[in-house]
VOGU-3710 file (C-alpha; in Angstrom, 3 decimals, decimal comma):
1> mrsliqpedl> 233,610/-88,163/58,415  230,176/-86,552/58,382  230,075/-82,779/58,886  228,695/-81,409/62,141  226,253/-79,237/60,175  224,198/-80,479/57,251  222,757/-78,091/54,606  219,215/-79,245/55,346  219,716/-78,381/59,016  219,882/-74,656/58,328
11> rffsvlatsg> 216,388/-74,171/56,934  214,970/-76,716/59,383  216,324/-74,807/62,367  215,198/-71,442/60,984  211,646/-72,757/60,619  211,784/-74,334/64,076  212,916/-71,082/65,725  210,279/-69,033/63,908  207,497/-71,496/64,755  208,197/-71,387/68,476
21> sltaaarelg> 207,378/-75,018/69,230  208,032/-78,499/67,910  204,348/-78,991/67,133  204,055/-75,760/65,157  207,273/-76,535/63,280  205,939/-79,998/62,440  202,842/-78,430/60,868  204,971/-75,974/58,911  207,341/-78,673/57,651  204,675/-81,284/56,997
31> lstaavskhl> 206,273/-83,734/59,413  205,258/-85,436/62,626  206,252/-83,890/65,937  208,322/-86,990/66,643  210,242/-86,523/63,365  210,980/-82,895/64,194  212,165/-83,857/67,686  214,412/-86,573/66,217  215,927/-84,193/63,649  216,676/-81,638/66,374
41> sqmesragva> 218,238/-84,294/68,609  220,467/-85,433/65,748  221,598/-81,835/65,141  222,424/-81,345/68,819  224,253/-84,668/68,947  226,459/-83,738/65,983  227,106/-80,235/67,371  227,798/-81,518/70,871  225,714/-78,736/72,471  222,064/-78,123/73,264
51> lvsrttrrms> 220,470/-75,731/70,795  217,008/-75,616/72,318  215,675/-75,653/75,870  212,462/-77,662/75,899  209,758/-77,788/78,571  206,219/-79,140/78,477  204,841/-75,691/77,714  207,450/-73,750/75,785  210,644/-73,851/73,791  213,511/-71,358/73,831
61> ltpegelylt> 216,918/-71,170/72,186  220,091/-71,618/74,175  222,937/-69,126/73,603  224,446/-71,673/71,200  221,072/-71,969/69,506  220,865/-68,179/69,083  224,319/-68,202/67,480  223,348/-71,101/65,222  220,146/-69,314/64,156  221,912/-66,053/63,351
71> rarrilsemd> 224,524/-67,726/61,178  222,007/-70,097/59,592  219,785/-67,229/58,480  222,776/-65,336/57,138  223,848/-68,358/55,086  220,296/-68,935/53,845  220,061/-65,269/52,859  223,332/-65,510/50,931  222,051/-68,632/49,185  218,884/-66,751/48,208
81> dlsqllggsq> 221,031/-63,851/46,981  223,086/-66,144/44,774  219,969/-67,829/43,421  218,382/-64,493/42,569  221,560/-63,108/41,050  221,804/-66,142/38,789  218,084/-66,006/38,026  218,235/-62,337/37,099  215,066/-60,365/36,514  212,868/-63,483/36,395
91> aapkgllrvn> 213,441/-64,281/40,077  210,569/-63,535/42,458  211,460/-61,428/45,508  211,999/-63,592/48,566  214,271/-63,956/51,568  215,223/-61,549/54,347  215,272/-57,788/53,716  216,892/-55,666/56,436  215,860/-52,004/56,314  217,090/-49,027/58,318
101> atlgfgrghv> 215,454/-45,601/58,436  215,377/-42,503/60,607  212,898/-42,329/63,484  210,348/-39,854/62,166  210,419/-40,665/58,452  210,717/-44,376/59,166  207,750/-44,439/61,514  205,523/-42,190/59,444  206,396/-43,231/55,887  208,670/-46,278/55,567
111> apliskfvra> 206,737/-48,530/57,968  203,412/-48,098/56,091  205,214/-48,772/52,804  206,667/-52,004/54,220  203,145/-53,127/55,138  202,181/-52,652/51,490  205,392/-54,322/50,295  204,967/-57,583/52,221  201,388/-57,891/50,977  202,693/-57,657/47,415
121> fpevdvqlql> 205,665/-59,973/48,082  204,691/-62,410/50,863  207,869/-64,474/50,465  209,990/-61,570/51,725  210,642/-61,229/55,457  211,347/-57,604/56,411  213,211/-56,407/59,481  212,880/-52,649/60,053  215,144/-50,824/62,483  214,728/-47,135/63,208
131> svdppplsdd> 217,652/-45,087/64,466  218,559/-41,485/65,133  221,854/-41,697/63,252  222,376/-43,655/60,027  224,557/-46,752/60,393  228,102/-46,751/58,966  228,139/-47,411/55,227  230,786/-50,090/55,738  228,453/-51,968/58,087  226,810/-55,056/56,565
141> tfdvcvrfge> 223,918/-54,983/59,037  221,311/-53,662/56,569  220,355/-54,296/52,948  218,687/-50,920/52,342  219,078/-47,710/54,328  216,650/-44,846/53,771  218,546/-41,686/54,616  218,644/-37,949/54,002  221,388/-36,698/51,724  223,499/-38,605/49,205
151> ppdarviarr> 226,374/-40,414/50,948  229,882/-39,595/49,665  230,877/-43,225/49,217  231,337/-44,931/45,858  231,133/-48,394/47,410  227,376/-48,111/47,792  224,541/-47,187/45,461  222,478/-44,165/46,438  219,238/-43,810/44,521  217,248/-40,637/44,994
161> iapnrrllca> 213,710/-41,532/45,945  212,222/-38,153/46,845  213,044/-34,457/46,979  213,076/-32,945/50,422  213,180/-29,395/51,711  213,784/-28,311/55,265  211,748/-25,287/56,226  211,745/-22,864/59,120  208,421/-22,690/60,893  206,695/-21,713/64,124
171> apsyfakrri> 203,202/-21,579/65,581  201,268/-18,306/65,203  201,023/-18,190/69,012  204,815/-17,906/69,247  204,679/-14,607/67,346  201,844/-13,179/69,429  204,367/-11,055/71,342  207,381/-11,348/69,041  208,241/-9,878/65,674  208,623/-12,378/62,848
181> prspaelsqh> 212,322/-12,431/61,797  213,005/-10,593/58,555  216,562/-11,834/58,063  218,608/-14,880/59,099  220,605/-12,733/61,547  217,428/-12,011/63,531  217,036/-15,729/64,316  219,649/-15,323/67,032  217,125/-13,180/68,920  214,548/-15,990/68,987
191> ncigirqgdd> 214,042/-19,224/70,864  214,954/-21,936/68,356  214,098/-25,582/68,952  217,168/-27,785/68,523  217,331/-31,273/67,026  220,456/-33,362/67,540  220,460/-35,814/64,633  222,979/-37,243/62,187  226,093/-35,305/61,250  224,420/-31,896/61,079
201> gygvwrlisg> 226,168/-29,244/63,107  224,003/-28,762/66,170  222,871/-25,169/66,739  224,085/-23,988/63,333  221,554/-23,191/60,602  222,594/-22,392/57,023  220,204/-20,390/54,888  220,587/-19,692/51,172  219,148/-16,773/49,229  219,410/-15,712/45,595
211> rgaaektetv> 220,276/-17,782/42,540  223,297/-18,276/40,342  225,975/-15,619/40,761  223,776/-13,824/43,304  223,453/-16,872/45,549  224,416/-16,180/49,141  224,713/-18,530/52,115  224,368/-17,185/55,640  225,365/-19,228/58,683  223,512/-18,476/61,888
221> rvrgnlttnd> 224,236/-19,872/65,339  220,912/-20,298/67,095  219,974/-21,179/70,647  216,915/-22,189/72,620  215,760/-23,835/75,812  214,482/-27,031/74,169  216,497/-29,724/72,366  215,761/-33,340/71,470  216,932/-36,138/69,202  213,338/-36,947/68,174
231> geiavkwald> 211,891/-34,890/65,333  208,271/-35,641/66,234  208,776/-34,254/69,716  210,363/-31,113/68,254  207,340/-30,605/65,979  204,980/-30,927/68,953  206,985/-28,303/70,844  206,725/-25,991/67,838  202,956/-26,575/67,681  202,781/-25,651/71,367
241> ghgilmraew> 204,338/-22,286/70,540  207,762/-22,768/72,121  209,896/-21,473/69,272  211,140/-21,631/65,697  211,935/-25,040/64,213  213,805/-26,235/61,134  212,172/-29,420/59,924  211,652/-31,458/56,753  208,632/-30,445/54,710  207,461/-34,082/54,848
251> diaeylsdgr> 206,892/-33,741/58,593  205,199/-30,350/58,750  203,255/-30,041/55,462  199,857/-30,736/57,057  200,460/-28,170/59,811  201,512/-25,521/57,296  198,434/-26,182/55,179  195,986/-25,870/58,078  197,722/-22,868/59,635  198,895/-24,470/62,856
261> lvqvlpehrt> 202,434/-23,602/61,738  203,586/-20,719/59,568  206,716/-20,630/57,472  209,522/-18,332/58,581  211,865/-16,630/56,071  210,186/-18,389/53,105  212,468/-16,638/50,611  215,460/-18,518/52,039  216,424/-22,113/51,313  218,367/-24,693/53,307
271> pgadiyavyp> 221,096/-27,056/51,980  219,708/-30,060/50,099  218,497/-33,014/52,127  216,860/-35,201/49,492  215,858/-38,722/50,486  217,940/-41,621/49,160  217,789/-45,397/49,264  221,321/-46,602/49,944  222,355/-50,212/49,383  225,529/-52,244/48,690
281> qhlqmtarvk> 226,564/-52,754/45,096  226,557/-56,536/45,458  222,827/-56,487/46,320  221,633/-54,271/43,477  220,486/-57,202/41,329  218,701/-59,171/44,046  214,973/-59,207/43,394  213,890/-58,197/46,884  216,148/-55,117/46,990  215,175/-54,067/43,459
291> afvemlvqtf> 211,466/-54,459/44,225  211,679/-52,565/47,495  213,643/-49,652/46,031  211,253/-49,454/43,073  208,301/-49,276/45,462  210,039/-46,478/47,366  210,517/-44,502/44,164  206,959/-45,129/42,943  205,452/-44,207/46,299  207,409/-41,035/46,901
301> gae> 207,653/-40,041/43,248  211,203/-38,827/42,721  211,516/-40,205/39,213
//
Protein backbone atom coordinates (compact mmCIF):
# COMPACT_ATOMS: atom_id res chain seq x y z
CA UNK A 1 0.00 0.00 0.00
CA UNK A 2 1.39 3.37 -1.04
CA UNK A 3 1.91 5.92 1.74
CA UNK A 4 -0.38 8.94 1.89
CA UNK A 5 2.67 11.23 1.91
CA UNK A 6 5.64 10.82 -0.40
CA UNK A 7 9.10 12.28 0.43
CA UNK A 8 9.11 14.34 -2.76
CA UNK A 9 5.79 15.89 -1.75
CA UNK A 10 7.32 17.78 1.16
CA UNK A 11 9.71 19.99 -0.78
CA UNK A 12 7.19 20.36 -3.61
CA UNK A 13 4.53 21.70 -1.26
CA UNK A 14 6.98 24.01 0.53
CA UNK A 15 7.97 25.56 -2.80
CA UNK A 16 4.34 25.80 -3.87
CA UNK A 17 3.31 27.60 -0.67
CA UNK A 18 6.25 30.01 -0.87
CA UNK A 19 5.62 30.78 -4.55
CA UNK A 20 2.00 31.76 -3.98
CA UNK A 21 0.62 30.41 -7.25
CA UNK A 22 0.78 27.35 -9.45
CA UNK A 23 2.40 29.34 -12.25
CA UNK A 24 5.13 30.76 -10.02
CA UNK A 25 5.78 27.33 -8.50
CA UNK A 26 6.05 25.85 -12.00
CA UNK A 27 8.77 28.38 -12.86
CA UNK A 28 10.61 27.64 -9.63
CA UNK A 29 10.43 23.87 -10.11
CA UNK A 30 11.12 23.90 -13.84
CA UNK A 31 7.82 22.21 -14.62
CA UNK A 32 4.70 23.09 -16.54
CA UNK A 33 1.74 24.58 -14.70
CA UNK A 34 -0.27 21.52 -15.67
CA UNK A 35 2.35 19.22 -14.08
CA UNK A 36 2.29 21.22 -10.86
CA UNK A 37 -1.52 21.12 -10.78
CA UNK A 38 -1.47 17.34 -11.36
CA UNK A 39 1.09 16.76 -8.59
CA UNK A 40 -1.00 18.81 -6.15
CA UNK A 41 -4.18 16.95 -7.11
CA UNK A 42 -2.44 13.62 -6.52
CA UNK A 43 -1.28 14.78 -3.07
CA UNK A 44 -4.80 15.88 -2.13
CA UNK A 45 -6.27 12.64 -3.44
CA UNK A 46 -3.90 10.54 -1.31
CA UNK A 47 -4.48 12.73 1.77
CA UNK A 48 -8.24 12.79 1.28
CA UNK A 49 -8.44 16.54 2.02
CA UNK A 50 -8.00 19.76 0.09
CA UNK A 51 -4.67 21.40 0.83
CA UNK A 52 -5.08 24.47 -1.35
CA UNK A 53 -8.01 26.72 -2.22
CA UNK A 54 -7.65 27.76 -5.85
CA UNK A 55 -9.40 30.58 -7.70
CA UNK A 56 -8.67 32.20 -11.05
CA UNK A 57 -6.71 34.97 -9.36
CA UNK A 58 -5.16 33.60 -6.19
CA UNK A 59 -4.23 30.55 -4.19
CA UNK A 60 -4.43 30.07 -0.42
CA UNK A 61 -3.81 27.18 1.94
CA UNK A 62 -6.65 25.43 3.71
CA UNK A 63 -6.29 24.74 7.45
CA UNK A 64 -5.13 21.23 6.50
CA UNK A 65 -2.69 22.78 4.05
CA UNK A 66 -1.28 25.06 6.77
CA UNK A 67 -0.77 22.03 9.01
CA UNK A 68 0.86 20.10 6.17
CA UNK A 69 3.19 23.02 5.41
CA UNK A 70 4.27 23.46 9.02
CA UNK A 71 5.13 19.80 9.46
CA UNK A 72 6.71 19.53 6.00
CA UNK A 73 9.08 22.41 6.70
CA UNK A 74 9.97 20.96 10.08
CA UNK A 75 10.81 17.60 8.49
CA UNK A 76 12.80 19.27 5.71
CA UNK A 77 14.71 21.29 8.31
CA UNK A 78 15.52 18.13 10.27
CA UNK A 79 16.71 16.47 7.06
CA UNK A 80 18.97 19.46 6.39
CA UNK A 81 20.24 19.26 9.98
CA UNK A 82 21.13 15.60 9.58
CA UNK A 83 22.83 16.25 6.25
CA UNK A 84 24.90 19.06 7.72
CA UNK A 85 25.77 17.11 10.84
CA UNK A 86 27.03 14.25 8.70
CA UNK A 87 28.81 16.65 6.35
CA UNK A 88 30.56 18.42 9.21
CA UNK A 89 32.48 21.61 8.61
CA UNK A 90 32.42 21.22 4.81
CA UNK A 91 28.65 21.72 4.61
CA UNK A 92 27.43 25.07 3.31
CA UNK A 93 24.89 26.88 5.50
CA UNK A 94 21.36 26.34 4.25
CA UNK A 95 17.85 25.65 5.49
CA UNK A 96 15.62 27.49 7.95
CA UNK A 97 17.14 29.50 10.81
CA UNK A 98 14.70 30.68 13.50
CA UNK A 99 16.02 33.58 15.58
CA UNK A 100 14.58 35.28 18.65
CA UNK A 101 15.79 38.54 20.15
CA UNK A 102 14.58 41.30 22.46
CA UNK A 103 12.65 44.22 20.98
CA UNK A 104 15.21 47.01 21.16
CA UNK A 105 18.42 45.07 20.57
CA UNK A 106 16.74 42.88 17.97
CA UNK A 107 15.38 45.80 15.99
CA UNK A 108 18.49 47.95 16.21
CA UNK A 109 21.27 45.37 15.97
CA UNK A 110 20.17 41.81 15.17
CA UNK A 111 17.91 42.70 12.22
CA UNK A 112 20.69 44.58 10.34
CA UNK A 113 23.06 41.67 10.99
CA UNK A 114 20.53 39.23 9.52
CA UNK A 115 20.38 41.36 6.37
CA UNK A 116 24.15 40.95 6.07
CA UNK A 117 23.94 37.24 6.91
CA UNK A 118 21.45 36.28 4.19
CA UNK A 119 23.52 38.13 1.59
CA UNK A 120 26.52 36.02 2.60
CA UNK A 121 24.49 32.79 2.81
CA UNK A 122 21.57 33.04 0.36
CA UNK A 123 20.53 29.41 0.88
CA UNK A 124 19.50 30.16 4.48
CA UNK A 125 15.95 31.31 5.19
CA UNK A 126 15.78 33.38 8.39
CA UNK A 127 12.72 33.95 10.54
CA UNK A 128 13.23 36.68 13.16
CA UNK A 129 10.81 37.12 16.04
CA UNK A 130 11.18 39.92 18.56
CA UNK A 131 9.72 39.59 22.03
CA UNK A 132 9.76 41.39 25.35
CA UNK A 133 10.53 38.24 27.34
CA UNK A 134 12.87 35.48 26.18
CA UNK A 135 11.14 32.21 25.28
CA UNK A 136 11.48 29.19 27.60
CA UNK A 137 14.76 27.36 27.10
CA UNK A 138 12.88 24.07 26.82
CA UNK A 139 10.88 25.45 23.89
CA UNK A 140 11.97 24.15 20.47
CA UNK A 141 10.50 27.15 18.65
CA UNK A 142 13.85 28.85 17.91
CA UNK A 143 17.31 27.77 16.78
CA UNK A 144 19.19 30.76 18.22
CA UNK A 145 18.05 33.18 20.92
CA UNK A 146 19.97 36.41 21.48
CA UNK A 147 19.45 37.32 25.11
CA UNK A 148 20.94 39.29 27.99
CA UNK A 149 22.60 37.27 30.71
CA UNK A 150 23.86 33.68 30.65
CA UNK A 151 20.99 31.23 31.18
CA UNK A 152 21.40 28.79 34.10
CA UNK A 153 20.63 25.72 32.01
CA UNK A 154 23.18 23.10 31.00
CA UNK A 155 20.92 21.72 28.27
CA UNK A 156 21.69 24.67 26.02
CA UNK A 157 24.87 26.34 24.83
CA UNK A 158 25.31 29.98 25.76
CA UNK A 159 28.08 31.75 23.89
CA UNK A 160 28.99 35.24 24.98
CA UNK A 161 28.87 37.54 21.98
CA UNK A 162 29.31 40.97 23.56
CA UNK A 163 29.89 42.68 26.89
CA UNK A 164 27.07 44.87 28.07
CA UNK A 165 26.74 47.44 30.83
CA UNK A 166 23.56 49.01 32.07
CA UNK A 167 24.00 52.63 33.02
CA UNK A 168 21.93 55.19 34.86
CA UNK A 169 21.26 58.29 32.82
CA UNK A 170 18.99 61.31 32.45
CA UNK A 171 18.65 64.39 30.27
CA UNK A 172 20.36 67.58 31.46
CA UNK A 173 16.93 69.26 31.41
CA UNK A 174 15.73 66.86 34.12
CA UNK A 175 18.36 68.25 36.50
CA UNK A 176 17.58 71.88 35.73
CA UNK A 177 15.64 72.12 39.01
CA UNK A 178 16.86 68.97 40.75
CA UNK A 179 20.11 67.99 42.40
CA UNK A 180 21.99 65.14 40.74
CA UNK A 181 21.92 62.13 43.13
CA UNK A 182 25.20 61.54 44.94
CA UNK A 183 24.35 58.11 46.33
CA UNK A 184 22.05 55.22 45.39
CA UNK A 185 19.76 56.05 48.34
CA UNK A 186 18.99 59.46 46.81
CA UNK A 187 17.44 57.77 43.76
CA UNK A 188 14.29 57.21 45.80
CA UNK A 189 13.79 60.99 45.77
CA UNK A 190 13.74 61.11 41.96
CA UNK A 191 11.32 60.21 39.20
CA UNK A 192 12.71 56.98 37.74
CA UNK A 193 11.48 55.60 34.43
CA UNK A 194 10.46 51.95 34.79
CA UNK A 195 10.92 49.15 32.25
CA UNK A 196 9.05 45.89 32.73
CA UNK A 197 11.12 43.31 30.87
CA UNK A 198 12.32 39.76 31.43
CA UNK A 199 12.81 38.40 34.93
CA UNK A 200 14.30 41.57 36.40
CA UNK A 201 12.60 42.72 39.56
CA UNK A 202 10.49 45.68 38.52
CA UNK A 203 11.18 48.87 40.49
CA UNK A 204 14.30 47.46 42.15
CA UNK A 205 17.73 48.68 41.07
CA UNK A 206 20.96 47.09 42.33
CA UNK A 207 24.11 49.18 42.25
CA UNK A 208 27.62 47.94 43.00
CA UNK A 209 30.56 49.98 44.24
CA UNK A 210 34.12 49.08 45.19
CA UNK A 211 36.19 46.07 44.17
CA UNK A 212 37.26 42.82 45.77
CA UNK A 213 36.79 42.72 49.54
CA UNK A 214 35.51 46.30 49.46
CA UNK A 215 32.75 45.52 46.97
CA UNK A 216 29.32 46.62 48.15
CA UNK A 217 25.89 46.11 46.60
CA UNK A 218 23.06 48.49 47.41
CA UNK A 219 19.45 47.70 46.55
CA UNK A 220 17.19 50.66 45.92
CA UNK A 221 13.43 50.60 45.37
CA UNK A 222 12.63 53.33 42.88
CA UNK A 223 9.38 54.79 41.62
CA UNK A 224 8.15 57.06 38.87
CA UNK A 225 5.10 58.07 36.89
CA UNK A 226 6.17 56.41 33.63
CA UNK A 227 6.60 52.69 32.91
CA UNK A 228 6.72 50.67 29.70
CA UNK A 229 7.79 47.30 28.34
CA UNK A 230 9.54 48.94 25.36
CA UNK A 231 13.10 50.13 25.94
CA UNK A 232 13.08 52.55 23.00
CA UNK A 233 10.06 54.35 24.40
CA UNK A 234 11.77 54.59 27.80
CA UNK A 235 14.85 56.16 26.18
CA UNK A 236 12.67 58.74 24.41
CA UNK A 237 11.02 59.64 27.72
CA UNK A 238 14.46 60.09 29.27
CA UNK A 239 15.51 62.32 26.35
CA UNK A 240 12.38 64.39 26.96
CA UNK A 241 13.56 65.03 30.52
CA UNK A 242 11.02 62.93 32.41
CA UNK A 243 13.39 61.15 34.77
CA UNK A 244 16.31 58.84 35.44
CA UNK A 245 16.61 55.66 33.38
CA UNK A 246 18.64 52.46 33.69
CA UNK A 247 19.41 51.22 30.21
CA UNK A 248 21.98 49.15 28.30
CA UNK A 249 24.97 51.12 27.07
CA UNK A 250 24.25 49.78 23.56
CA UNK A 251 21.02 51.79 23.47
CA UNK A 252 22.21 55.10 24.92
CA UNK A 253 25.87 55.41 23.85
CA UNK A 254 25.17 57.97 21.10
CA UNK A 255 23.10 60.14 23.45
CA UNK A 256 25.80 60.06 26.12
CA UNK A 257 28.46 61.02 23.59
CA UNK A 258 26.53 64.01 22.23
CA UNK A 259 25.36 65.21 25.65
CA UNK A 260 21.65 64.62 25.24
CA UNK A 261 21.91 62.25 28.21
CA UNK A 262 24.33 62.38 31.12
CA UNK A 263 25.42 59.45 33.23
CA UNK A 264 24.19 59.30 36.81
CA UNK A 265 26.29 57.75 39.62
CA UNK A 266 29.07 56.74 37.17
CA UNK A 267 31.18 55.26 39.97
CA UNK A 268 28.55 52.57 40.53
CA UNK A 269 28.04 49.44 38.44
CA UNK A 270 25.00 47.26 37.79
CA UNK A 271 24.88 43.42 37.79
CA UNK A 272 26.25 41.86 34.60
CA UNK A 273 23.96 41.68 31.59
CA UNK A 274 26.31 40.51 28.85
CA UNK A 275 24.78 39.45 25.55
CA UNK A 276 24.69 35.73 24.72
CA UNK A 277 23.69 33.58 21.77
CA UNK A 278 21.77 30.63 23.19
CA UNK A 279 21.09 27.51 21.15
CA UNK A 280 20.33 23.79 21.69
CA UNK A 281 23.24 21.41 21.96
CA UNK A 282 21.95 19.25 19.11
CA UNK A 283 22.21 22.22 16.70
CA UNK A 284 25.74 23.33 17.57
CA UNK A 285 27.31 21.55 14.59
CA UNK A 286 24.79 22.63 11.95
CA UNK A 287 26.42 24.97 9.47
CA UNK A 288 23.75 27.65 9.55
CA UNK A 289 23.80 27.98 13.35
CA UNK A 290 27.61 27.97 13.48
CA UNK A 291 27.83 30.62 10.75
CA UNK A 292 25.22 32.85 12.34
CA UNK A 293 26.76 32.69 15.82
CA UNK A 294 30.22 33.37 14.38
CA UNK A 295 28.88 36.44 12.59
CA UNK A 296 27.33 37.64 15.85
CA UNK A 297 30.67 37.30 17.63
CA UNK A 298 32.63 38.95 14.81
CA UNK A 299 30.18 41.83 14.54
CA UNK A 300 29.87 42.61 18.22
CA UNK A 301 33.44 41.67 19.11
CA UNK A 302 33.24 39.72 22.35
CA UNK A 303 36.06 37.35 21.49
